[in-house]
N, CA, C and O atoms as CSV, one atom per row, in Angstrom:
chain,resi,resn,atom,element,x,y,z
A,1,MET,N,N,13.409,-8.272,71.420
A,1,MET,CA,C,14.596,-8.654,70.666
A,1,MET,C,C,15.829,-8.308,71.499
A,1,MET,O,O,15.850,-7.307,72.215
A,2,THR,N,N,16.809,-9.118,71.395
A,2,THR,CA,C,18.070,-8.877,72.109
A,2,THR,C,C,19.164,-8.610,71.090
A,2,THR,O,O,18.890,-8.424,69.904
A,3,ALA,N,N,20.398,-8.592,71.559
A,3,ALA,CA,C,21.522,-8.369,70.651
A,3,ALA,C,C,21.480,-9.403,69.539
A,3,ALA,O,O,21.196,-10.577,69.775
A,4,GLN,N,N,21.761,-8.961,68.346
A,4,GLN,CA,C,21.710,-9.860,67.203
A,4,GLN,C,C,23.016,-9.869,66.430
A,4,GLN,O,O,23.787,-8.910,66.453
A,5,SER,N,N,23.237,-10.962,65.758
A,5,SER,CA,C,24.457,-11.151,64.982
A,5,SER,C,C,24.495,-10.156,63.833
A,5,SER,O,O,23.536,-10.026,63.072
A,6,ALA,N,N,25.626,-9.451,63.721
A,6,ALA,CA,C,25.777,-8.453,62.666
A,6,ALA,C,C,26.887,-8.808,61.686
A,6,ALA,O,O,26.806,-8.454,60.510
A,7,ALA,N,N,27.929,-9.507,62.154
A,7,ALA,CA,C,29.068,-9.842,61.296
A,7,ALA,C,C,29.985,-10.809,62.033
A,7,ALA,O,O,29.853,-11.022,63.238
A,8,PHE,N,N,30.905,-11.381,61.294
A,8,PHE,CA,C,31.989,-12.146,61.893
A,8,PHE,C,C,33.138,-11.184,62.154
A,8,PHE,O,O,33.439,-10.334,61.315
A,9,LEU,N,N,33.772,-11.309,63.292
A,9,LEU,CA,C,34.868,-10.425,63.665
A,9,LEU,C,C,35.984,-10.440,62.628
A,9,LEU,O,O,36.585,-9.402,62.351
A,10,ASP,N,N,36.270,-11.616,62.048
A,10,ASP,CA,C,37.331,-11.721,61.041
A,10,ASP,C,C,37.047,-10.923,59.773
A,10,ASP,O,O,37.964,-10.617,59.012
A,11,ASP,N,N,35.766,-10.583,59.543
A,11,ASP,CA,C,35.406,-9.806,58.354
A,11,ASP,C,C,35.668,-8.314,58.529
A,11,ASP,O,O,35.508,-7.538,57.587
A,12,LEU,N,N,36.069,-7.914,59.726
A,12,LEU,CA,C,36.274,-6.503,60.040
A,12,LEU,C,C,37.690,-6.319,60.591
A,12,LEU,O,O,37.928,-6.490,61.787
A,13,ALA,N,N,38.607,-5.975,59.720
A,13,ALA,CA,C,40.010,-5.808,60.115
A,13,ALA,C,C,40.179,-4.577,61.008
A,13,ALA,O,O,39.434,-3.608,60.864
A,14,PRO,N,N,41.146,-4.602,61.929
A,14,PRO,CA,C,41.423,-3.406,62.714
A,14,PRO,C,C,41.685,-2.205,61.795
A,14,PRO,O,O,42.393,-2.314,60.795
A,15,GLY,N,N,41.097,-1.059,62.159
A,15,GLY,CA,C,41.252,0.151,61.363
A,15,GLY,C,C,40.342,0.212,60.152
A,15,GLY,O,O,40.619,0.942,59.200
A,16,SER,N,N,39.243,-0.559,60.182
A,16,SER,CA,C,38.341,-0.561,59.030
A,16,SER,C,C,36.887,-0.409,59.465
A,16,SER,O,O,36.557,-0.498,60.647
A,17,ALA,N,N,36.029,-0.177,58.473
A,17,ALA,CA,C,34.590,-0.052,58.699
A,17,ALA,C,C,33.861,-0.822,57.612
A,17,ALA,O,O,34.402,-1.062,56.532
A,18,MET,N,N,32.624,-1.206,57.913
A,18,MET,CA,C,31.793,-1.892,56.927
A,18,MET,C,C,30.332,-1.614,57.247
A,18,MET,O,O,29.987,-1.268,58.377
A,19,THR,N,N,29.485,-1.768,56.250
A,19,THR,CA,C,28.048,-1.603,56.421
A,19,THR,C,C,27.402,-2.968,56.575
A,19,THR,O,O,27.708,-3.905,55.838
A,20,VAL,N,N,26.488,-3.064,57.561
A,20,VAL,CA,C,25.734,-4.292,57.775
A,20,VAL,C,C,24.255,-3.937,57.898
A,20,VAL,O,O,23.894,-2.809,58.233
A,21,SER,N,N,23.420,-4.918,57.623
A,21,SER,CA,C,21.979,-4.760,57.770
A,21,SER,C,C,21.509,-5.650,58.912
A,21,SER,O,O,21.828,-6.838,58.958
A,22,VAL,N,N,20.749,-5.068,59.830
A,22,VAL,CA,C,20.165,-5.810,60.944
A,22,VAL,C,C,18.669,-5.488,60.975
A,22,VAL,O,O,18.198,-4.624,60.235
A,23,THR,N,N,17.937,-6.182,61.826
A,23,THR,CA,C,16.497,-5.973,61.914
A,23,THR,C,C,16.170,-5.130,63.140
A,23,THR,O,O,16.539,-5.481,64.261
A,24,ALA,N,N,15.479,-4.024,62.920
A,24,ALA,CA,C,15.065,-3.148,64.016
A,24,ALA,C,C,13.896,-3.781,64.765
A,24,ALA,O,O,13.300,-4.752,64.298
A,25,ALA,N,N,13.577,-3.225,65.926
A,25,ALA,CA,C,12.501,-3.756,66.760
A,25,ALA,C,C,11.155,-3.778,66.030
A,25,ALA,O,O,10.320,-4.644,66.292
A,26,ASP,N,N,10.945,-2.829,65.119
A,26,ASP,CA,C,9.674,-2.785,64.384
A,26,ASP,C,C,9.663,-3.714,63.177
A,26,ASP,O,O,8.690,-3.741,62.424
A,27,GLY,N,N,10.729,-4.468,62.988
A,27,GLY,CA,C,10.806,-5.418,61.880
A,27,GLY,C,C,11.432,-4.867,60.615
A,27,GLY,O,O,11.632,-5.607,59.651
A,28,SER,N,N,11.744,-3.587,60.600
A,28,SER,CA,C,12.353,-2.987,59.412
A,28,SER,C,C,13.856,-3.255,59.391
A,28,SER,O,O,14.465,-3.568,60.414
A,29,ASP,N,N,14.435,-3.123,58.200
A,29,ASP,CA,C,15.878,-3.258,58.060
A,29,ASP,C,C,16.553,-1.971,58.517
A,29,ASP,O,O,16.064,-0.874,58.247
A,30,LEU,N,N,17.661,-2.110,59.201
A,30,LEU,CA,C,18.417,-0.979,59.712
A,30,LEU,C,C,19.861,-1.142,59.262
A,30,LEU,O,O,20.489,-2.167,59.527
A,31,LEU,N,N,20.388,-0.121,58.574
A,31,LEU,CA,C,21.781,-0.160,58.132
A,31,LEU,C,C,22.669,0.465,59.201
A,31,LEU,O,O,22.424,1.577,59.669
A,32,LEU,N,N,23.699,-0.275,59.572
A,32,LEU,CA,C,24.660,0.192,60.568
A,32,LEU,C,C,26.061,0.178,59.988
A,32,LEU,O,O,26.380,-0.633,59.119
A,33,ALA,N,N,26.887,1.078,60.477
A,33,ALA,CA,C,28.317,1.034,60.188
A,33,ALA,C,C,28.976,0.350,61.371
A,33,ALA,O,O,28.841,0.800,62.509
A,34,LEU,N,N,29.686,-0.729,61.106
A,34,LEU,CA,C,30.515,-1.360,62.135
A,34,LEU,C,C,31.924,-0.830,61.941
A,34,LEU,O,O,32.438,-0.808,60.823
A,35,VAL,N,N,32.540,-0.407,63.020
A,35,VAL,CA,C,33.887,0.163,62.975
A,35,VAL,C,C,34.760,-0.618,63.942
A,35,VAL,O,O,34.389,-0.848,65.093
A,36,ARG,N,N,35.919,-1.017,63.457
A,36,ARG,CA,C,36.886,-1.691,64.331
A,36,ARG,C,C,38.114,-0.796,64.464
A,36,ARG,O,O,38.822,-0.527,63.493
A,37,ALA,N,N,38.341,-0.350,65.675
A,37,ALA,CA,C,39.487,0.509,65.960
A,37,ALA,C,C,40.780,-0.289,65.840
A,37,ALA,O,O,40.763,-1.519,65.807
A,38,GLN,N,N,41.890,0.420,65.777
A,38,GLN,CA,C,43.198,-0.241,65.691
A,38,GLN,C,C,43.457,-1.153,66.886
A,38,GLN,O,O,44.172,-2.147,66.757
A,39,ASP,N,N,42.886,-0.830,68.051
A,39,ASP,CA,C,43.092,-1.657,69.240
A,39,ASP,C,C,42.181,-2.889,69.265
A,39,ASP,O,O,42.246,-3.690,70.198
A,40,GLY,N,N,41.336,-3.041,68.245
A,40,GLY,CA,C,40.460,-4.200,68.149
A,40,GLY,C,C,39.047,-3.979,68.647
A,40,GLY,O,O,38.177,-4.818,68.415
A,41,SER,N,N,38.796,-2.870,69.325
A,41,SER,CA,C,37.445,-2.566,69.807
A,41,SER,C,C,36.500,-2.375,68.631
A,41,SER,O,O,36.893,-1.850,67.589
A,42,VAL,N,N,35.249,-2.805,68.798
A,42,VAL,CA,C,34.258,-2.700,67.730
A,42,VAL,C,C,33.111,-1.810,68.186
A,42,VAL,O,O,32.662,-1.890,69.329
A,43,TYR,N,N,32.642,-0.962,67.276
A,43,TYR,CA,C,31.578,-0.006,67.553
A,43,TYR,C,C,30.527,-0.093,66.444
A,43,TYR,O,O,30.832,-0.473,65.314
A,44,ALA,N,N,29.281,0.266,66.786
A,44,ALA,CA,C,28.200,0.293,65.803
A,44,ALA,C,C,27.510,1.649,65.874
A,44,ALA,O,O,27.227,2.160,66.958
A,45,LEU,N,N,27.244,2.222,64.706
A,45,LEU,CA,C,26.530,3.489,64.628
A,45,LEU,C,C,25.698,3.523,63.360
A,45,LEU,O,O,25.914,2.737,62.438
A,46,ASP,N,N,24.743,4.446,63.325
A,46,ASP,CA,C,23.935,4.563,62.118
A,46,ASP,C,C,24.856,4.723,60.918
A,46,ASP,O,O,25.867,5.422,60.981
A,47,ASP,N,N,24.494,4.073,59.838
A,47,ASP,CA,C,25.361,4.071,58.661
A,47,ASP,C,C,25.311,5.386,57.894
A,47,ASP,O,O,26.275,5.728,57.210
A,48,GLU,N,N,24.224,6.123,57.987
A,48,GLU,CA,C,24.093,7.332,57.175
A,48,GLU,C,C,24.632,8.559,57.902
A,48,GLU,O,O,24.233,8.849,59.029
A,49,CYS,N,N,25.533,9.268,57.251
A,49,CYS,CA,C,26.079,10.515,57.768
A,49,CYS,C,C,24.929,11.489,58.029
A,49,CYS,O,O,24.008,11.592,57.219
A,50,SER,N,N,24.979,12.200,59.150
A,50,SER,CA,C,23.911,13.143,59.482
A,50,SER,C,C,23.954,14.409,58.630
A,50,SER,O,O,23.002,15.189,58.644
A,51,HIS,N,N,25.026,14.625,57.898
A,51,HIS,CA,C,25.146,15.804,57.040
A,51,HIS,C,C,24.590,15.548,55.648
A,51,HIS,O,O,23.948,16.422,55.066
A,52,GLY,N,N,24.827,14.381,55.121
A,52,GLY,CA,C,24.378,14.060,53.769
A,52,GLY,C,C,24.239,12.574,53.613
A,52,GLY,O,O,24.745,11.802,54.426
A,53,ARG,N,N,23.572,12.184,52.597
A,53,ARG,CA,C,23.307,10.763,52.377
A,53,ARG,C,C,24.546,10.049,51.857
A,53,ARG,O,O,24.757,9.902,50.654
A,54,ALA,N,N,25.353,9.612,52.815
A,54,ALA,CA,C,26.565,8.873,52.479
A,54,ALA,C,C,26.782,7.816,53.551
A,54,ALA,O,O,26.495,8.040,54.727
A,55,SER,N,N,27.282,6.680,53.141
A,55,SER,CA,C,27.504,5.552,54.040
A,55,SER,C,C,28.773,5.737,54.856
A,55,SER,O,O,29.857,5.914,54.300
A,56,LEU,N,N,28.635,5.696,56.182
A,56,LEU,CA,C,29.814,5.757,57.046
A,56,LEU,C,C,30.594,4.449,57.002
A,56,LEU,O,O,31.789,4.426,57.299
A,57,GLY,N,N,29.926,3.361,56.634
A,57,GLY,CA,C,30.607,2.080,56.497
A,57,GLY,C,C,31.629,2.083,55.373
A,57,GLY,O,O,32.507,1.221,55.325
A,58,ASP,N,N,31.520,3.051,54.466
A,58,ASP,CA,C,32.484,3.217,53.379
A,58,ASP,C,C,33.578,4.218,53.731
A,58,ASP,O,O,34.450,4.506,52.911
A,59,GLY,N,N,33.531,4.751,54.958
A,59,GLY,CA,C,34.471,5.794,55.355
A,59,GLY,C,C,35.774,5.246,55.900
A,59,GLY,O,O,35.935,4.040,56.089
A,60,ASP,N,N,36.700,6.157,56.147
A,60,ASP,CA,C,37.999,5.818,56.718
A,60,ASP,C,C,37.931,5.871,58.237
A,60,ASP,O,O,37.252,6.725,58.807
A,61,VAL,N,N,38.631,4.962,58.882
A,61,VAL,CA,C,38.735,4.942,60.339
A,61,VAL,C,C,40.029,5.642,60.720
A,61,VAL,O,O,41.106,5.288,60.241
A,62,LEU,N,N,39.911,6.640,61.588
A,62,LEU,CA,C,41.055,7.453,61.980
A,62,LEU,C,C,41.174,7.474,63.499
A,62,LEU,O,O,40.169,7.400,64.206
A,63,THR,N,N,42.390,7.575,63.996
A,63,THR,CA,C,42.608,7.770,65.424
A,63,THR,C,C,43.519,8.969,65.576
A,63,THR,O,O,44.631,9.004,65.049
A,64,GLU,N,N,43.020,9.957,66.314
A,64,GLU,CA,C,43.778,11.183,66.524
A,64,GLU,C,C,43.614,11.606,67.971
A,64,GLU,O,O,42.490,11.737,68.455
A,65,ARG,N,N,44.715,11.819,68.664
A,65,ARG,CA,C,44.703,12.214,70.078
A,65,ARG,C,C,43.872,11.256,70.918
A,65,ARG,O,O,43.153,11.673,71.826
A,66,GLY,N,N,43.978,9.983,70.612
A,66,GLY,CA,C,43.295,8.957,71.390
A,66,GLY,C,C,41.822,8.774,71.085
A,66,GLY,O,O,41.157,7.966,71.732
A,67,VAL,N,N,41.290,9.517,70.100
A,67,VAL,CA,C,39.871,9.415,69.752
A,67,VAL,C,C,39.736,8.703,68.406
A,67,VAL,O,O,40.292,9.137,67.396
A,68,CYS,N,N,38.987,7.603,68.416
A,68,CYS,CA,C,38.738,6.870,67.179
A,68,CYS,C,C,37.499,7.461,66.515
A,68,CYS,O,O,36.483,7.696,67.169
A,69,SER,N,N,37.596,7.696,65.220
A,69,SER,CA,C,36.472,8.264,64.480
A,69,SER,C,C,36.360,7.594,63.119
A,69,SER,O,O,37.290,6.953,62.631
A,70,VAL,N,N,35.181,7.769,62.525
A,70,VAL,CA,C,34.969,7.339,61.156
A,70,VAL,C,C,34.671,8.599,60.355
A,70,VAL,O,O,33.890,9.454,60.771
A,71,GLU,N,N,35.319,8.690,59.186
A,71,GLU,CA,C,35.195,9.880,58.349
A,71,GLU,C,C,34.288,9.595,57.169
A,71,GLU,O,O,34.494,8.624,56.441
A,72,CYS,N,N,33.289,10.434,56.981
A,72,CYS,CA,C,32.392,10.316,55.836
A,72,CYS,C,C,33.179,10.602,54.559
A,72,CYS,O,O,33.841,11.633,54.444
A,73,TRP,N,N,33.099,9.694,53.621
A,73,TRP,CA,C,33.864,9.808,52.381
A,73,TRP,C,C,33.359,10.946,51.496
A,73,TRP,O,O,34.098,11.425,50.636
A,74,LYS,N,N,32.123,11.387,51.689
A,74,LYS,CA,C,31.528,12.372,50.776
A,74,LYS,C,C,31.926,13.815,51.077
A,74,LYS,O,O,32.299,14.557,50.168
A,75,HIS,N,N,31.849,14.217,52.348
A,75,HIS,CA,C,32.144,15.613,52.687
A,75,HIS,C,C,33.177,15.771,53.789
A,75,HIS,O,O,33.507,16.894,54.170
A,76,GLY,N,N,33.696,14.649,54.313
A,76,GLY,CA,C,34.775,14.729,55.293
A,76,GLY,C,C,34.363,14.888,56.744
A,76,GLY,O,O,35.222,15.080,57.605
A,77,SER,N,N,33.065,14.812,57.042
A,77,SER,CA,C,32.648,14.868,58.449
A,77,SER,C,C,33.195,13.654,59.180
A,77,SER,O,O,33.195,12.543,58.649
A,78,ARG,N,N,33.661,13.876,60.403
A,78,ARG,CA,C,34.171,12.777,61.223
A,78,ARG,C,C,33.286,12.624,62.448
A,78,ARG,O,O,32.840,13.612,63.031
A,79,PHE,N,N,33.033,11.361,62.841
A,79,PHE,CA,C,32.181,11.060,63.978
A,79,PHE,C,C,32.939,10.209,64.991
A,79,PHE,O,O,33.563,9.209,64.634
A,80,ASP,N,N,32.877,10.616,66.257
A,80,ASP,CA,C,33.450,9.834,67.344
A,80,ASP,C,C,32.680,8.519,67.400
A,80,ASP,O,O,31.458,8.536,67.544
A,81,VAL,N,N,33.358,7.390,67.291
A,81,VAL,CA,C,32.673,6.099,67.231
A,81,VAL,C,C,32.071,5.696,68.575
A,81,VAL,O,O,31.186,4.841,68.614
A,82,THR,N,N,32.525,6.287,69.667
A,82,THR,CA,C,31.982,5.930,70.977
A,82,THR,C,C,30.717,6.705,71.320
A,82,THR,O,O,29.871,6.212,72.066
A,83,THR,N,N,30.581,7.915,70.783
A,83,THR,CA,C,29.431,8.764,71.123
A,83,THR,C,C,28.548,9.095,69.925
A,83,THR,O,O,27.381,9.443,70.102
A,84,GLY,N,N,29.082,8.993,68.716
A,84,GLY,CA,C,28.341,9.397,67.526
A,84,GLY,C,C,28.386,10.888,67.255
A,84,GLY,O,O,27.827,11.354,66.262
A,85,ARG,N,N,29.040,11.640,68.123
A,85,ARG,CA,C,29.086,13.097,67.944
A,85,ARG,C,C,30.027,13.481,66.807
A,85,ARG,O,O,31.086,12.876,66.636
A,86,PRO,N,N,29.631,14.497,66.027
A,86,PRO,CA,C,30.536,14.971,64.977
A,86,PRO,C,C,31.727,15.691,65.603
A,86,PRO,O,O,31.593,16.374,66.619
A,87,LEU,N,N,32.881,15.530,64.986
A,87,LEU,CA,C,34.103,16.151,65.504
A,87,LEU,C,C,34.458,17.424,64.759
A,87,LEU,O,O,35.524,17.999,64.978
A,88,GLY,N,N,33.579,17.862,63.887
A,88,GLY,CA,C,33.790,19.092,63.147
A,88,GLY,C,C,32.843,19.169,61.975
A,88,GLY,O,O,32.176,18.190,61.642
A,89,PRO,N,N,32.779,20.330,61.347
A,89,PRO,CA,C,31.878,20.514,60.215
A,89,PRO,C,C,32.300,19.673,59.014
A,89,PRO,O,O,33.444,19.226,58.941
A,90,PRO,N,N,31.393,19.458,58.082
A,90,PRO,CA,C,30.111,20.131,57.966
A,90,PRO,C,C,28.991,19.508,58.796
A,90,PRO,O,O,27.960,20.159,58.964
A,91,ALA,N,N,29.126,18.297,59.323
A,91,ALA,CA,C,28.061,17.706,60.140
A,91,ALA,C,C,27.962,18.439,61.471
A,91,ALA,O,O,28.972,18.809,62.069
A,92,SER,N,N,26.731,18.643,61.924
A,92,SER,CA,C,26.514,19.273,63.221
A,92,SER,C,C,25.640,18.410,64.129
A,92,SER,O,O,25.537,18.679,65.326
A,93,GLN,N,N,25.014,17.381,63.574
A,93,GLN,CA,C,24.147,16.493,64.340
A,93,GLN,C,C,24.830,15.143,64.544
A,93,GLN,O,O,25.494,14.645,63.635
A,94,PRO,N,N,24.676,14.548,65.725
A,94,PRO,CA,C,25.281,13.240,65.967
A,94,PRO,C,C,24.522,12.130,65.237
A,94,PRO,O,O,23.401,12.326,64.769
A,95,VAL,N,N,25.150,10.980,65.152
A,95,VAL,CA,C,24.484,9.766,64.678
A,95,VAL,C,C,24.304,8.857,65.895
A,95,VAL,O,O,25.064,8.942,66.859
A,96,THR,N,N,23.317,8.008,65.845
A,96,THR,CA,C,23.023,7.106,66.957
A,96,THR,C,C,24.045,5.979,67.009
A,96,THR,O,O,24.454,5.451,65.976
A,97,THR,N,N,24.447,5.619,68.207
A,97,THR,CA,C,25.347,4.486,68.411
A,97,THR,C,C,24.570,3.364,69.105
A,97,THR,O,O,23.501,3.590,69.671
A,98,TYR,N,N,25.129,2.153,69.050
A,98,TYR,CA,C,24.474,0.976,69.604
A,98,TYR,C,C,25.491,0.134,70.370
A,98,TYR,O,O,26.651,0.047,69.968
A,99,PRO,N,N,25.064,-0.488,71.474
A,99,PRO,CA,C,25.966,-1.360,72.229
A,99,PRO,C,C,26.407,-2.569,71.404
A,99,PRO,O,O,25.613,-3.174,70.685
A,100,VAL,N,N,27.683,-2.901,71.526
A,100,VAL,CA,C,28.272,-4.042,70.806
A,100,VAL,C,C,28.895,-4.993,71.810
A,100,VAL,O,O,29.529,-4.567,72.775
A,101,THR,N,N,28.711,-6.279,71.578
A,101,THR,CA,C,29.421,-7.305,72.334
A,101,THR,C,C,30.008,-8.292,71.332
A,101,THR,O,O,29.527,-8.429,70.207
A,102,ILE,N,N,31.047,-8.964,71.768
A,102,ILE,CA,C,31.685,-9.975,70.929
A,102,ILE,C,C,31.484,-11.326,71.616
A,102,ILE,O,O,31.828,-11.496,72.786
A,103,ASP,N,N,30.931,-12.270,70.884
A,103,ASP,CA,C,30.719,-13.622,71.398
A,103,ASP,C,C,31.535,-14.567,70.524
A,103,ASP,O,O,31.094,-14.981,69.452
A,104,GLY,N,N,32.730,-14.901,71.000
A,104,GLY,CA,C,33.630,-15.717,70.185
A,104,GLY,C,C,34.091,-14.917,68.984
A,104,GLY,O,O,34.856,-13.963,69.126
A,105,GLU,N,N,33.634,-15.296,67.813
A,105,GLU,CA,C,33.993,-14.592,66.571
A,105,GLU,C,C,32.819,-13.816,65.980
A,105,GLU,O,O,32.899,-13.327,64.853
A,106,ILE,N,N,31.724,-13.701,66.742
A,106,ILE,CA,C,30.523,-13.042,66.228
A,106,ILE,C,C,30.360,-11.674,66.879
A,106,ILE,O,O,30.454,-11.540,68.099
A,107,VAL,N,N,30.113,-10.650,66.040
A,107,VAL,CA,C,29.835,-9.301,66.516
A,107,VAL,C,C,28.324,-9.197,66.715
A,107,VAL,O,O,27.550,-9.382,65.776
A,108,LEU,N,N,27.917,-8.902,67.943
A,108,LEU,CA,C,26.507,-8.748,68.283
A,108,LEU,C,C,26.202,-7.275,68.539
A,108,LEU,O,O,26.965,-6.580,69.209
A,109,VAL,N,N,25.073,-6.807,67.994
A,109,VAL,CA,C,24.659,-5.414,68.190
A,109,VAL,C,C,23.267,-5.399,68.799
A,109,VAL,O,O,22.368,-6.098,68.332
A,110,ASP,N,N,23.094,-4.598,69.849
A,110,ASP,CA,C,21.793,-4.462,70.501
A,110,ASP,C,C,21.090,-3.240,69.914
A,110,ASP,O,O,21.249,-2.125,70.412
A,111,VAL,N,N,20.308,-3.458,68.847
A,111,VAL,CA,C,19.623,-2.346,68.183
A,111,VAL,C,C,18.414,-1.868,68.981
A,111,VAL,O,O,17.837,-0.828,68.663
A,112,ASP,N,N,18.026,-2.613,70.011
A,112,ASP,CA,C,16.909,-2.197,70.852
A,112,ASP,C,C,17.332,-1.197,71.931
A,112,ASP,O,O,16.484,-0.661,72.644
A,113,SER,N,N,18.623,-0.945,72.054
A,113,SER,CA,C,19.138,-0.032,73.078
A,113,SER,C,C,20.010,1.056,72.463
A,113,SER,O,O,21.179,1.188,72.825
A,114,PRO,N,N,19.450,1.845,71.529
A,114,PRO,CA,C,20.274,2.898,70.906
A,114,PRO,C,C,20.709,3.935,71.930
A,114,PRO,O,O,20.015,4.190,72.914
A,115,VAL,N,N,21.863,4.525,71.679
A,115,VAL,CA,C,22.394,5.573,72.533
A,115,VAL,C,C,22.360,6.858,71.722
A,115,VAL,O,O,23.098,7.000,70.747
A,116,ARG,N,N,21.520,7.779,72.113
A,116,ARG,CA,C,21.414,9.056,71.402
A,116,ARG,C,C,22.036,10.136,72.259
A,116,ARG,O,O,21.718,10.262,73.441
A,117,THR,N,N,22.925,10.920,71.661
A,117,THR,CA,C,23.592,11.977,72.421
A,117,THR,C,C,23.087,13.329,72.015
A,117,THR,O,O,23.537,14.343,72.551
């Protein structure tokens, strides 16, 4: 499997996040949080916060000191969208990130090449 269509770029405004479902290599459904930074860059990471069962796609997108992050709405953990690493408690474990490419107006995610930090 190669990069697959996850969303239309127009459905993801700068400074926002959303949850999408894609198909993993084993055929199972995989929930991802797509995050679009204020500069227009798009990132994909596991949708579930590593601290608790909460959707990162429902979180707020923040930029502080040049670092774009998504904040878990449930307990306030923030994750660097480029690495998946938590930026402070209560989360201590990173979430997996995935390579993203944009083809015209389509956001493509390569779920076969996860980046684990």
